[in-house]
C-alpha positions as CSV (number, residue, x, y, z in Angstrom):
1,M,-69.3,-40.8,52.7
2,F,-69.2,-42.2,49.1
3,E,-71.9,-39.9,47.9
4,G,-70.2,-36.9,49.6
5,V,-66.9,-37.5,47.8
6,R,-68.6,-38.0,44.5
7,W,-70.5,-34.7,45.2
8,S,-67.2,-32.9,45.9
9,W,-65.5,-34.2,42.8
10,S,-68.3,-33.0,40.6
11,R,-67.9,-29.7,42.3
12,L,-64.2,-29.5,41.4
13,R,-64.4,-30.8,37.7
14,G,-65.4,-27.5,36.3
15,P,-62.6,-25.3,37.9
16,L,-60.0,-27.9,36.9
17,L,-61.0,-28.1,33.5
18,A,-60.9,-24.3,33.2
19,L,-57.5,-24.1,34.8
20,S,-56.1,-26.7,32.3
21,L,-57.5,-24.8,29.3
22,F,-56.0,-21.6,30.7
23,T,-52.5,-23.2,31.1
24,A,-52.7,-24.6,27.6
25,S,-53.6,-21.3,26.1
26,T,-50.8,-19.6,28.0
27,V,-48.1,-22.0,26.5
28,V,-49.6,-21.7,23.0
29,A,-49.3,-17.9,23.4
30,A,-45.8,-18.1,24.6
31,C,-44.7,-20.4,21.9
32,T,-46.2,-18.1,19.1
33,E,-45.3,-14.9,20.4
34,N,-42.2,-13.6,18.3
35,L,-40.0,-12.0,21.0
36,E,-37.0,-10.0,19.9
37,G,-34.6,-11.8,22.1
38,G,-35.4,-15.0,20.3
39,A,-34.5,-17.1,23.4
40,A,-37.2,-16.5,25.7
41,C,-38.6,-20.0,26.0
42,P,-36.0,-22.2,24.3
43,A,-37.4,-25.3,26.0
44,L,-40.9,-24.8,24.9
45,C,-40.3,-23.3,21.5
46,P,-36.7,-24.0,20.2
47,E,-37.8,-23.0,16.8
48,Q,-37.5,-19.4,17.8
49,S,-33.7,-19.5,18.5
50,E,-31.7,-16.9,16.2
51,Q,-30.4,-18.0,12.9
52,F,-27.2,-16.8,11.0
53,R,-28.3,-13.9,8.7
54,D,-26.6,-12.8,5.4
55,T,-26.7,-9.2,4.3
56,T,-25.0,-7.2,1.6
57,I,-25.2,-3.5,2.2
58,D,-24.1,-0.2,0.5
59,A,-22.1,0.6,3.6
60,V,-19.5,2.9,2.1
61,A,-20.0,6.5,3.4
62,L,-17.0,7.9,1.8
63,D,-14.4,6.6,-0.7
64,S,-11.6,8.4,-2.4
65,S,-8.2,7.6,-3.9
66,V,-5.2,9.6,-2.7
67,G,-2.0,9.8,-4.8
68,G,1.7,10.5,-4.1
69,F,2.6,7.4,-2.3
70,P,5.2,6.4,-0.9
71,A,6.3,9.6,0.5
72,L,9.7,10.8,-1.1
73,G,12.5,9.0,0.5
74,I,10.3,6.3,2.2
75,G,10.4,3.6,-0.6
76,S,13.0,0.9,-0.7
77,A,13.3,0.8,-4.5
78,L,13.1,3.1,-7.6
79,L,11.8,2.1,-10.9
80,L,14.0,3.2,-13.9
81,A,11.8,2.7,-16.9
82,N,11.3,3.4,-20.7
83,R,8.0,2.4,-21.8
84,P,6.8,5.3,-23.8
85,D,3.2,4.1,-24.1
86,T,2.8,3.8,-20.4
87,L,5.7,4.8,-18.2
88,V,8.9,6.8,-18.5
89,T,11.0,7.5,-15.4
90,R,14.4,9.1,-14.3
91,T,16.3,8.7,-11.2
92,I,18.4,11.2,-9.2
93,M,21.4,10.3,-7.0
94,R,23.3,13.0,-5.0
95,F,26.8,12.5,-3.8
96,D,27.4,15.9,-2.0
97,V,30.5,14.9,0.0
98,L,33.4,13.5,-2.2
99,N,36.6,12.1,-0.7
100,T,39.5,14.4,-1.7
101,A,42.2,12.6,0.2
102,F,43.4,9.0,0.6
103,A,46.1,7.0,2.4
104,P,48.6,5.5,0.0
105,N,49.0,1.7,0.4
106,R,47.5,2.1,4.0
107,T,50.9,3.6,5.1
108,G,49.2,6.1,7.6
109,A,50.1,9.0,5.4
110,V,47.4,11.1,3.8
111,D,47.8,12.5,0.3
112,S,45.4,14.7,-1.8
113,I,43.6,12.9,-4.7
114,T,44.8,14.6,-8.0
115,A,43.9,11.9,-10.5
116,V,41.3,9.2,-10.4
117,D,40.7,5.9,-12.2
118,S,37.9,3.4,-12.7
119,V,35.0,5.6,-11.8
120,F,31.6,4.0,-11.7
121,L,28.2,3.9,-10.0
122,K,27.5,0.5,-8.4
123,I,23.6,0.0,-8.2
124,P,22.1,-3.1,-6.7
125,L,19.0,-4.4,-8.5
126,D,15.8,-6.1,-7.5
127,T,15.8,-8.9,-10.2
128,T,12.0,-9.7,-9.9
129,A,11.1,-6.5,-11.9
130,R,13.4,-6.8,-14.9
131,R,11.5,-6.1,-18.1
132,G,12.8,-5.9,-21.7
133,I,14.5,-8.6,-24.0
134,N,16.2,-6.0,-26.2
135,P,19.3,-3.9,-25.5
136,V,18.6,-0.5,-23.7
137,T,21.1,2.2,-22.8
138,I,21.2,3.8,-19.3
139,E,22.6,7.3,-19.6
140,A,24.3,9.2,-16.7
141,Y,24.1,13.1,-16.6
142,D,25.7,15.7,-14.4
143,V,22.6,17.4,-13.0
144,D,24.3,19.7,-10.4
145,T,23.1,23.2,-10.7
146,T,22.8,26.4,-8.6
147,A,19.2,26.6,-9.6
148,R,16.4,25.1,-7.4
149,D,16.9,21.6,-8.3
150,T,14.2,20.0,-6.3
151,V,11.9,21.2,-9.1
152,P,11.4,18.4,-11.7
153,A,11.4,20.7,-14.7
154,V,14.8,22.3,-13.6
155,L,16.3,18.7,-13.5
156,R,14.8,17.5,-16.8
157,A,16.4,20.4,-18.4
158,L,19.8,19.2,-17.3
159,F,19.5,15.8,-19.3
160,R,21.3,17.4,-22.3
161,P,24.3,16.1,-24.5
162,D,26.9,18.5,-22.9
163,R,26.2,17.1,-19.5
164,L,26.4,13.4,-20.5
165,I,29.0,11.8,-18.1
166,G,28.6,8.0,-18.7
167,S,26.4,5.2,-20.2
168,L,25.9,1.5,-20.0
169,T,24.1,-0.8,-22.6
170,L,22.4,-3.9,-21.3
171,T,19.6,-6.3,-21.8
172,P,17.3,-5.8,-18.8
173,F,16.0,-9.3,-18.7
174,T,19.5,-10.8,-18.7
175,T,20.9,-8.4,-15.9
176,G,22.3,-9.7,-12.6
177,D,21.6,-8.3,-9.2
178,T,24.0,-5.4,-9.7
179,I,25.0,-3.0,-12.5
180,R,28.1,-0.8,-12.8
181,I,27.8,2.4,-14.9
182,P,31.1,4.0,-16.0
183,I,31.5,7.7,-15.1
184,N,33.9,10.1,-16.9
185,K,37.1,10.2,-14.8
186,T,38.0,13.6,-16.2
187,V,34.7,15.0,-14.8
188,M,35.1,13.1,-11.5
189,A,38.8,14.5,-11.0
190,A,37.7,18.0,-11.8
191,K,34.7,17.7,-9.2
192,I,37.3,16.4,-6.5
193,A,39.9,19.1,-7.3
194,A,37.1,21.8,-6.8
195,K,35.9,20.2,-3.6
196,A,32.5,20.1,-5.5
197,R,29.6,17.6,-5.3
198,L,28.5,15.2,-7.9
199,R,24.7,14.7,-8.6
200,V,23.8,12.2,-11.2
201,G,20.6,11.9,-13.2
202,L,19.9,8.5,-14.9
203,R,17.5,7.7,-17.7
204,M,16.9,4.7,-19.9
205,V,16.8,5.2,-23.7
206,G,16.6,3.1,-26.9
207,N,14.2,0.1,-26.7
208,A,11.5,-0.5,-24.0
209,G,12.6,-1.9,-20.7
210,Q,12.5,-1.3,-17.0
211,L,14.8,-2.0,-13.9
212,R,14.1,-1.8,-10.2
213,L,16.9,-0.2,-8.4
214,R,17.5,-0.5,-4.7
215,A,17.0,2.8,-3.1
216,F,18.7,2.4,0.2
217,T,21.2,5.0,1.2
218,L,23.2,2.8,3.6
219,G,24.1,-0.9,3.9
220,I,25.2,-3.6,1.4
221,S,22.1,-2.7,-0.9
222,A,22.9,0.9,-1.1
223,T,24.1,2.6,-4.4
224,T,27.7,3.7,-4.1
225,L,30.1,5.8,-6.2
226,Q,33.4,4.3,-6.4
227,Y,36.8,5.4,-7.7
228,D,40.4,4.7,-7.5
229,P,42.2,7.6,-5.8
230,S,45.3,7.1,-8.1
231,T,46.0,5.7,-11.5
232,D,48.0,3.1,-9.6
233,T,45.6,0.3,-9.4
234,T,47.2,-1.2,-6.2
235,Y,45.3,1.3,-4.2
236,A,42.1,0.3,-2.6
237,P,39.0,2.1,-4.3
238,T,37.2,5.0,-2.5
239,V,33.7,4.3,-1.9
240,V,31.1,7.1,-1.5
241,T,27.5,6.7,-0.4
242,A,24.6,9.0,-1.6
243,Q,23.9,11.9,0.6
244,T,22.8,15.5,0.4
245,T,22.3,18.7,2.4
246,L,19.5,21.1,1.4
247,P,19.5,24.6,3.0
248,G,17.4,24.7,6.1
249,A,16.0,21.0,5.5
250,S,15.5,18.5,8.3
251,E,17.5,15.1,8.4
252,D,14.7,13.2,6.9
253,V,14.2,15.5,4.0
254,N,17.9,15.3,3.3
255,I,17.7,11.5,3.3
256,A,14.6,11.6,1.0
257,Y,16.5,13.7,-1.6
258,S,19.7,11.7,-1.6
259,T,18.0,9.2,-4.1
260,Y,14.6,9.6,-5.6
261,G,12.8,9.3,-8.9
262,L,10.9,11.5,-11.4
263,I,8.0,10.4,-13.5
264,D,7.7,11.8,-17.0
265,V,5.0,9.4,-18.2
266,G,2.6,7.9,-15.6
267,S,-0.7,6.3,-15.1
268,P,-3.9,8.4,-15.7
269,A,-5.6,9.9,-12.6
270,P,-8.8,8.3,-11.3
271,S,-12.1,9.6,-12.5
272,P,-15.0,10.3,-9.9
273,T,-16.4,6.9,-10.5
274,T,-13.0,5.0,-10.2
275,L,-10.8,4.1,-7.2
276,V,-7.1,3.3,-8.0
277,V,-4.6,1.3,-5.9
278,G,-1.0,1.5,-7.3
279,G,0.1,3.1,-10.6
280,M,2.7,5.5,-11.1
281,P,2.6,7.9,-9.3
282,S,1.1,5.4,-6.8
283,Y,-2.4,5.8,-5.3
284,R,-3.9,4.4,-2.1
285,T,-7.7,4.1,-1.8
286,Y,-9.6,5.0,1.4
287,L,-13.1,3.7,2.3
288,R,-15.2,4.8,5.3
289,F,-18.1,2.6,6.4
290,N,-21.5,3.1,8.0
291,V,-22.8,-0.2,9.4
292,P,-25.8,-0.5,11.7
293,L,-24.8,-1.0,15.3
294,R,-27.1,-3.9,15.6
295,I,-24.6,-5.7,13.4
296,T,-21.2,-4.4,14.6
297,D,-22.2,-4.0,18.4
298,S,-25.0,-6.5,19.0
299,S,-24.2,-9.4,16.8
300,T,-21.5,-12.0,16.3
301,I,-20.0,-11.6,12.9
302,V,-18.8,-14.7,11.4
303,R,-18.0,-13.5,7.8
304,A,-17.3,-10.0,6.4
305,D,-16.2,-9.4,2.8
306,L,-15.5,-6.1,1.0
307,V,-16.9,-6.7,-2.4
308,L,-15.2,-4.6,-5.3
309,T,-16.1,-4.3,-8.9
310,Q,-12.8,-4.3,-10.8
311,Q,-12.2,-2.4,-14.0
312,R,-9.7,-3.7,-16.5
313,S,-6.4,-1.8,-16.6
314,R,-4.0,-2.0,-19.5
315,Y,-1.4,0.3,-17.8
316,G,2.0,-1.2,-17.0
317,N,2.5,-4.8,-16.0
318,A,-1.2,-5.5,-16.6
319,N,-1.0,-9.2,-16.6
320,D,1.1,-9.7,-13.4
321,T,-0.3,-10.9,-10.2
322,V,0.0,-8.2,-7.6
323,A,-0.5,-8.1,-3.9
324,I,-3.0,-5.6,-2.5
325,Y,-2.4,-4.8,1.3
326,P,-5.1,-3.6,3.7
327,L,-4.3,-0.6,6.1
328,V,-6.4,0.0,9.2
329,P,-6.8,3.8,9.7
330,N,-7.0,4.4,13.5
331,A,-7.1,8.3,13.6
332,T,-10.1,9.9,15.1
333,S,-12.6,11.9,13.0
334,D,-10.9,15.1,14.0
335,V,-8.3,14.1,11.4
336,S,-10.1,15.4,8.2
337,D,-7.2,15.1,6.0
338,L,-7.4,11.8,4.2
339,R,-3.8,11.7,3.4
340,R,-2.8,12.2,7.1
341,A,-5.4,9.6,8.0
342,I,-3.9,7.1,5.7
343,D,-0.3,8.0,6.8
344,L,-1.3,7.1,10.6
345,A,-2.9,3.8,9.5
346,A,-1.6,0.5,10.8
347,E,-0.9,-2.5,8.5
348,G,-3.9,-4.7,8.4
349,R,-1.8,-7.9,8.8
350,L,-1.1,-6.8,12.2
351,V,-4.8,-7.2,13.2
352,G,-5.5,-10.2,11.0
353,V,-6.8,-8.6,7.9
354,D,-5.6,-10.7,4.8
355,T,-3.7,-9.7,1.8
356,A,-5.3,-10.2,-1.4
357,L,-3.8,-11.1,-5.0
358,M,-5.3,-9.7,-8.1
359,V,-4.4,-9.2,-11.7
360,P,-4.8,-5.7,-13.1
361,S,-6.1,-6.9,-16.4
362,D,-9.0,-8.8,-14.8
363,S,-12.5,-7.4,-14.3
364,G,-15.7,-8.2,-12.4
365,Q,-16.3,-8.8,-8.7
366,K,-13.4,-9.1,-6.4
367,V,-13.5,-10.0,-2.6
368,V,-11.3,-8.8,0.2
369,N,-11.7,-10.6,3.5
370,V,-12.2,-8.0,6.3
371,L,-13.6,-10.3,9.1
372,A,-10.9,-9.3,11.6
373,L,-11.5,-5.6,10.8
374,A,-15.5,-5.9,11.1
375,R,-15.0,-7.8,14.4
376,S,-12.8,-5.0,15.9
377,W,-15.3,-2.3,15.3
378,R,-17.3,-2.9,18.4
379,T,-14.1,-2.1,20.3
380,L,-13.5,1.2,18.9
381,T,-14.7,4.6,20.3
382,K,-17.4,6.6,18.4
383,T,-14.7,9.1,17.5
384,V,-12.8,6.6,15.4
385,P,-14.2,6.0,11.8
386,R,-14.8,2.6,10.7
387,A,-12.6,2.6,7.7
388,L,-10.1,0.6,5.5
389,A,-7.3,1.7,3.2
390,L,-5.7,-0.2,0.4
391,R,-2.2,-0.2,-1.1
392,I,-0.3,-2.2,-3.7
393,G,3.0,-4.2,-3.2
394,F,6.2,-2.5,-4.3
395,E,4.2,0.7,-4.1
396,G,6.0,3.5,-6.3
397,A,8.4,1.0,-7.8
398,Q,6.0,-1.1,-10.1
399,P,3.7,0.3,-12.8
400,A,0.9,-2.1,-12.1
401,E,-2.5,-0.7,-10.9
402,L,-5.8,-1.9,-9.7
403,R,-8.9,0.0,-10.7
404,F,-12.4,-0.5,-9.0
405,F,-15.7,1.3,-9.3
406,S,-16.4,3.8,-6.6
407,S,-19.6,4.8,-4.7
408,E,-20.2,7.3,-7.5
409,A,-20.8,4.5,-10.0
410,S,-24.1,2.9,-10.7
411,P,-25.6,1.0,-7.8
412,A,-24.7,-2.5,-9.1
413,L,-21.0,-1.6,-9.3
414,R,-20.6,0.2,-6.1
415,P,-18.3,-1.2,-3.2
416,K,-20.4,-3.3,-0.8
417,L,-20.1,-5.1,2.5
418,R,-21.2,-8.7,2.5
419,I,-21.6,-9.9,6.3
420,T,-22.9,-13.1,7.8
421,Y,-23.8,-12.5,11.5
422,L,-25.7,-14.1,14.4
423,P,-27.9,-11.6,16.3
424,K,-27.2,-11.6,20.1
425,S,-29.8,-13.6,21.9
426,E,-31.0,-12.5,25.4
427,F,-33.1,-14.5,27.9
428,V,-36.4,-12.9,28.4
429,L,-39.4,-14.2,30.7
430,P,-42.5,-14.8,28.6
């Protein structure tokens, strides 16, 4: 029996050895094969699990700066400025409905207004935008005309000495939160007697300076025209808010033209190699991205930065720190008009895209965190472009601008996306 067993063991020794060598070779093959999933055999070869990857790509498929923001009547402030080297603006205020009667001493009786006193424009200010340590003069002109007065050239021609109806000298830096510009009471009385309208144009002259005017048409922050309906000062003043009526215009257009600004001297337009955010008139920048689907749809993105190369600007308040706000366009590719696409964009803060702070006179690489935006791309349909737009704070009411190199610039200066991501791992049998 002993001899038989020993004979059987010797008979099995060869096949067992071959089996063990085959198993070892299979394990080695499994652990050395580079499977795309990266997690095919985590217990046998953990060194094959996916690692975070960093990439910087020229992902901008389209970029452009679009001017004319904000739309007329949308902004909450207007900039009245006299800075001949960079910015000169004017402001138009329309009071098309003037009160022609009053109730004497609140008796209930109604009398016609035949004389007025203490006529002035009361204009609330945003005191954060005061510039100028030397006295300036704000001049008020009667710019009412039967000509087409929505044309800037027509209005500018009416700022002439025979139409001057008031003025106020002040030092911008020391003003309070409201200014009162006296208006000629004889002119005002004649307007009321003729049941006419008063349309006022303002400009700043003398030394350099600027003031930011509140541009609301209603509420406590609205500009008002005030006058006493009698030379007897015991009567309460009549208060009129800005409003206008243009023939055939919609209500929103009428509101837009109640108070608005004109730009005589503004910032230069962007060149093909430049993107502009802000300035006067104000620009917004639109960027459309083309990012590989293996990153946007098949990976976990843990960092995403838009890297811009800033150009130094000397325009306006170049040394101020200004906010740059991201916008998220959500229109489909059927909307080919970039202005329309930007108008329809949502505020980036609503989806977690951070606001950035920059100084116009700086230069070099600047980073905008777009992680929340990049993570949202996988949820979008193919018809919605992966895009971002940028606007400046106090758009249209501050002269600061930010300039960046566009995708038309040299490769080292172009906008880029810097992304850190973890490729998706899938369990695959070896």
